[in-house]
MARTI-283239 format. One line per 5 residues: number of its first residue (from 1); their letters; for each residue x, z, y of C-alpha. Coordinates in steps of 0.001 Angstrom, whole numbers, plus 500000, padded with zeros to 6 digits. Layout:
N
NUM	A	X Z Y | ...
# end
This chain:
432
1	MNKHG	626758 603999 672087 | 626642 601215 674632 | 625404 598031 673038 | 626955 594833 674299 | 626204 592724 671250
6	WVARG	624543 592386 667879 | 627447 594039 666095 | 627426 596959 668506 | 623695 597021 668050 | 624406 598382 664593
11	IAGGA	622045 601007 665946 | 619369 598603 664861 | 620208 599199 661230 | 621669 596031 659722 | 620456 594578 656477
16	ALALG	623767 595455 654862 | 622486 598923 654073 | 619961 597370 651732 | 622642 596054 649413 | 621796 597499 646068
21	LTMAG	620721 600994 647033 | 619174 601702 643669 | 621077 604802 642752 | 619471 608193 642363 | 622454 610468 642240
26	CSGGS	623940 608205 639565 | 627477 609526 639932 | 626443 612953 638833 | 626732 614478 642279 | 630433 613831 642633
31	GASSR	630318 614144 646431 | 633764 614679 647937 | 635134 616562 644907 | 638319 614474 644723 | 639458 615716 648124
36	PENEI	641749 618660 648948 | 640353 622163 649204 | 639021 623339 652584 | 638538 619824 653930 | 635406 617925 654921
41	HVAMY	635135 614340 656130 | 632920 612827 658819 | 632124 609120 658486 | 631829 607708 661982 | 630860 604388 663552
46	GDAGN	634153 603280 665048 | 634095 602526 668769 | 635230 603843 672145 | 632960 606867 671830 | 635168 608265 669077
51	TVEQK	637245 610078 671702 | 634468 612647 672065 | 633979 612970 668307 | 637681 613718 667894 | 637626 616314 670677
56	MIDAF	634746 618127 668978 | 636597 618043 665667 | 639728 619442 667321 | 637668 622259 668820 | 636119 623044 665441
61	NATSQ	639411 622925 663553 | 641021 625347 665983 | 638949 628215 664573 | 637716 627074 661147 | 639399 627571 657792
66	VKVVL	637681 624412 656539 | 639096 621493 658489 | 637193 618363 659534 | 638726 614895 659175 | 637288 611952 661144
71	DKIPG	636978 608707 659168 | 636420 605911 661683 | 634808 602838 660167 | 634738 599637 662283 | 631231 599105 663613
76	AEYQS	630760 595725 661945 | 631539 597296 658571 | 629874 600683 658979 | 626545 600085 657245 | 627942 598291 654211
81	KLQTI	630872 600712 653870 | 628585 603752 653980 | 626369 602104 651375 | 629363 601604 649125 | 630818 605135 649311
86	IDTPT	627804 607404 649810 | 627516 608328 646108 | 631187 608282 645100 | 634023 610846 645023 | 635110 609572 648461
91	APDIF	631687 610106 650025 | 631654 611686 653497 | 630418 615265 653832 | 628782 614361 657153 | 627796 610855 658180
96	FNWGG	626694 609104 661357 | 623334 607300 661198 | 620275 606205 663161 | 617580 608366 661578 | 614341 606797 660377
101	GSIKS	614657 603950 657925 | 618465 604010 658101 | 618596 607136 655906 | 615302 607020 653998 | 616830 605266 650995
106	FVDAD	619510 607955 650848 | 616863 610679 651129 | 614824 609064 648365 | 617969 608987 646216 | 618397 612759 646814
111	LVLPL	621735 612283 648559 | 620981 613978 651891 | 620781 617728 652455 | 617554 618958 654090 | 618410 621082 657129
116	DDFVK	615290 623236 657199 | 616996 626352 655785 | 619791 625997 658333 | 617201 625626 661106 | 615524 628860 659966
121	EDPQL	618885 630624 660231 | 619668 629027 663607 | 616545 627653 665369 | 618809 626064 667987 | 619672 623348 665467
126	KDAFL	616187 622100 666275 | 615064 623812 669482 | 618171 622821 671458 | 617092 619158 671282 | 614195 617317 672892
131	PSVFE	611355 617237 670322 | 610622 613514 670689 | 614194 612816 669588 | 614739 615424 666878 | 611690 614221 664935
136	KAVID	613258 610791 664349 | 615381 612223 661519 | 612444 614112 660000 | 611294 612443 656777 | 608325 613659 654739
141	GKAYG	608211 616806 656828 | 611864 617775 656343 | 614720 617529 658846 | 617697 615470 657686 | 619723 615010 660853
146	VPMRG	620905 616561 664101 | 621102 614371 667237 | 624531 613416 668534 | 625843 611011 671180 | 623117 609853 673603
151	TQPVM	619633 608472 674019 | 618804 604835 674840 | 615231 604231 675998 | 614082 600691 676720 | 613228 600137 680388
156	LFNNS	612112 597297 682636 | 615115 596334 684773 | 614822 594171 687870 | 616741 592293 690520 | 615492 594156 693580
161	KVLAD	616648 591431 695971 | 614739 588730 694079 | 611604 590889 694125 | 611928 591684 697822 | 612520 588036 698733
166	AGIAA	609401 587123 696765 | 607329 589725 698594 | 607053 592041 695591 | 607286 595518 697068 | 607708 597522 693865
171	PPATW	608108 597036 690111 | 604790 596560 688284 | 603031 599783 687339 | 600247 598048 685399 | 599884 595043 683130
176	EELLA	597817 593240 685764 | 600585 593748 688313 | 603126 592379 685852 | 601052 589218 685316 | 600678 588835 689078
181	DVKIL	604445 589198 689569 | 605054 586611 686853 | 602905 584098 688738 | 604613 584810 692064 | 608105 584371 690652
186	KDKGI	607200 581299 688594 | 605685 579633 691665 | 608983 580184 693470 | 610918 578481 690694 | 612398 581716 689337
191	TPIAL	612237 582649 685660 | 610062 585764 685856 | 611615 587625 682913 | 615038 587079 681367 | 614820 587188 677572
196	GAGDR	617682 586836 675106 | 615353 585563 672378 | 618247 583874 670619 | 619186 587340 669360 | 615556 588067 668356
201	WPTLM	615782 591843 668737 | 615240 591716 672533 | 611906 589973 671849 | 610919 592804 669514 | 610989 595224 672442
206	WFEYI	607948 593489 673950 | 605982 593948 670728 | 606978 597600 670469 | 605824 598506 673966 | 602621 596455 674064
211	YDRVA	601528 597714 670646 | 602262 601285 671726 | 600399 600954 675038 | 597373 599253 673429 | 597077 601154 670152
216	GEGLF	599139 604304 670664 | 601951 605411 668399 | 599500 606011 665544 | 599153 602377 664502 | 602845 601902 663813
221	QKALQ	603156 605284 662120 | 600332 604340 659737 | 602037 601030 659020 | 605289 602840 658200 | 603385 605060 655791
226	GDTGV	602100 602036 653918 | 598768 601293 655606 | 599280 597561 656080 | 595644 597115 657092 | 596408 598320 660618
231	WASPE	598178 595045 661376 | 594810 593260 661130 | 592987 595827 663302 | 591276 594911 666589 | 594014 596804 668475
236	SRKAL	596720 594758 666763 | 594971 591500 667585 | 594503 592636 671182 | 598224 593363 671495 | 599088 589965 670049
241	GMLRE	596654 588300 672425 | 598349 589957 675397 | 601753 588862 674187 | 600509 585300 673809 | 599016 585446 677321
246	LVDAG	602372 586528 678741 | 604306 583781 676964 | 601754 581117 677907 | 601920 582259 681538 | 605548 581137 681579
251	AFGTN	606887 584681 681886 | 610060 583870 679949 | 610586 580279 681010 | 610805 577478 678470 | 614263 577848 676887
256	FDSVK	614283 581570 676026 | 615156 580805 672391 | 618520 579418 673516 | 619375 582475 675632 | 621110 585536 674190
261	FTDGG	621881 589045 675318 | 624954 589246 673108 | 626866 586539 674963 | 625864 587889 678367 | 623343 585140 679050
266	APALL	620229 587196 679718 | 621974 589832 681877 | 623609 587022 683852 | 620200 585473 684606 | 619100 588780 686110
271	ASGKA	622311 589423 688061 | 622513 585879 689450 | 618957 585994 690783 | 617683 583349 688380 | 615321 585933 686853
276	GFELM	613343 588807 688300 | 613057 591204 685365 | 614592 592025 681993 | 613235 594426 679387 | 616260 596039 677782
281	GSWEY	617706 599293 676501 | 619390 601667 678903 | 622753 600055 678048 | 621735 597232 680408 | 623114 599401 683196
286	STQQS	626586 599703 681669 | 626505 596009 680744 | 625873 595049 684366 | 628393 597615 685553 | 631058 595962 683397
291	NNAAF	630153 592359 684223 | 628608 592568 687700 | 629688 595851 689288 | 628396 595107 692783 | 625020 594038 691422
296	AADVL	624763 597209 689316 | 625631 599405 692274 | 623425 597844 694944 | 620764 595544 693487 | 619852 596522 689933
301	GYSEF	616536 598333 689750 | 614712 599968 686856 | 611266 601272 686011 | 609057 602302 683117 | 607125 599775 681072
306	PKIEG	603769 599045 682775 | 600648 600929 681892 | 597880 599017 680091 | 594382 599906 681271 | 592037 600750 678414
311	GIGDA	594915 601248 675998 | 595126 604268 673736 | 598855 604815 674179 | 600187 607311 676708 | 601841 605588 679684
316	NNLVG	604810 607951 679294 | 605549 606882 675719 | 608945 605307 675148 | 610436 602940 672613 | 614084 602316 671837
321	NPNNF	616843 604377 670291 | 616080 608103 670601 | 619619 609004 669508 | 622197 608759 666762 | 622341 611514 664154
326	YSINK	624677 613427 661893 | 623398 614095 658371 | 624976 616168 655598 | 625730 614823 652132 | 623805 616921 649624
331	NTRYP	626865 616992 647354 | 629274 618474 649895 | 631283 621414 648613 | 631184 623069 652029 | 627609 622967 653370
336	EAARD	628131 625997 655609 | 631161 624431 657286 | 629182 621217 657787 | 626346 623238 659295 | 628722 625004 661682
341	FLKLM	630171 621690 662799 | 626657 620403 663570 | 626094 623404 665824 | 628669 621963 668225 | 626218 619130 668943
346	YSDQF	624235 621369 671295 | 627242 623085 672901 | 628050 622820 676590 | 631402 621231 675735 | 629710 618480 673739
351	VQEQV	627268 617673 676549 | 629966 617595 679217 | 632227 615345 677148 | 629392 612876 676456 | 628165 612781 680060
356	AIGNL	631708 612119 681235 | 631838 608834 679268 | 628357 607737 680354 | 626281 608922 677390 | 623098 610930 677830
361	PTTTN	622717 613653 675183 | 619204 614823 674345 | 619918 618532 674324 | 617824 620871 676439 | 620985 621932 678329
366	TEKFL	621884 618367 679344 | 620052 618533 682656 | 622445 621003 684239 | 625370 618614 683716 | 623808 615413 685034
371	DKAAD	625423 615711 688461 | 628700 614973 686674 | 627415 611746 685141 | 628895 608364 686033 | 625675 607633 687977
376	PEYAK	623742 610901 688437 | 620567 609255 689758 | 620319 606886 686820 | 621173 609622 684304 | 618499 611934 685721
381	YQFNL	615903 609173 685665 | 616610 608428 682009 | 616657 612078 681023 | 613306 612760 682686 | 611760 609754 680922
386	VKEAP	612837 611122 677556 | 611958 614708 678417 | 608424 613782 679462 | 607724 611287 676672 | 604968 612464 674301
391	SFQLS	606303 609908 671815 | 609634 608082 671554 | 609188 605280 669010 | 612300 604263 667138 | 612687 600481 667221
396	WDQAY	610682 598848 664434 | 613725 597262 662824 | 615318 600706 662599 | 612242 602665 661565 | 611635 600399 658570
401	PPEAT	614206 600276 655752 | 616968 597757 656536 | 615705 595213 654028 | 612674 594677 656299 | 614778 593641 659316
406	VTILT	614883 589905 658626 | 611116 589707 658040 | 610327 591615 661239 | 612687 589694 663508 | 611691 586340 662045
411	AVSQF	607981 587048 662582 | 608604 588228 666140 | 610667 585154 666983 | 608261 582695 665400 | 605242 584202 667149
416	FSGQI	606880 583975 670559 | 607958 580376 669999 | 604511 579389 668713 | 605591 578605 665156 | 603067 581097 663808
421	DEDGF	599809 582415 665245 | 598273 585896 665140 | 597296 585536 661495 | 600803 584428 660594 | 602337 587444 662316
426	IKAMQ	599858 589820 660675 | 600577 588333 657247 | 604325 588769 657739 | 604004 592409 658795 | 601634 593164 655938
431	SL	604300 591950 653505 | 606627 594827 654412
# end
């Protein structure tokens, strides 16, 4: 989904999901038993993308005895509503989610159906998707979700006119080049990098990439598995030192805490030429297209996050939102029908419908439809990034259980603003 605000960024996994998830099948596996025979329900994040979901349901219902019903839940209410109904007689048979930490509590409560047996029957339920994406709904070695909708990698966007006027011939390929560009732009009175730090989650993107480039994806994976000691490692301190160097160099100006992405402030800085760069998810393109169409068409540039010399992480690694997922309620009365519906997520029809509204599915057959995308060049660039990524790290605030979100975003914000130092950040992350 395109993310134009914090509510739409429900992809980040809001803290609402943490509200009292202490059940362990406490309703006796009631599932959707109160519903009519031959009917399954899909709980869906309600937004403009629902047109495609409904088309896929219509296609399925045309040939299936078991009919699918789409339950659209307003985005702002989705997490809390799902939390409330997931273990009740009105629970959905299939539900939209973000993989990772967004479903781990449900998995731990034995409420989600492992898909491994279905994958054995139909390997395409796994093999039809890019591996770096599919794995984001794998928990404790078992698959609990099938990708749907589109991928959203974080990229370094730029104002190509500002760069050219400043004598910067190309986006920075290395960390040293980025620091050099920061100095050039700052000396010209231009904020080098637009940052909507008032929202906090845009700041997190800098931590995610620098940690990945310095320490590789292994450090964060160990932290997720409970090894809090990695936050005090030399690699962690090196990453924090580089972040501090960037902030102290004036890369983000002096009032970044009062700027937001959600109100259009950060994108406007980039489009107006008051900033040279902005690190943001791929939805930056559609945001600029909506608010500054001419800028998006002729001036907006994009590149990968710079490589860090001496770092362990692969320069092709990505961070962001690999995809959204469909998972199956373990208590559904019709698991085979749910499975068959999930198979549509790698169909040609699904890919064409998503591409037509600007989404970028992560199926292996997506590439042949990219010429029909809203902006084929941009779509192909994104797809190749994801296809070639050895690792695609789900955003930290999504990978951790939702109750960790406030701690993570507070630590990130306070470190950038100088309220806490390296030890303070490490202590906060070790508390998760």
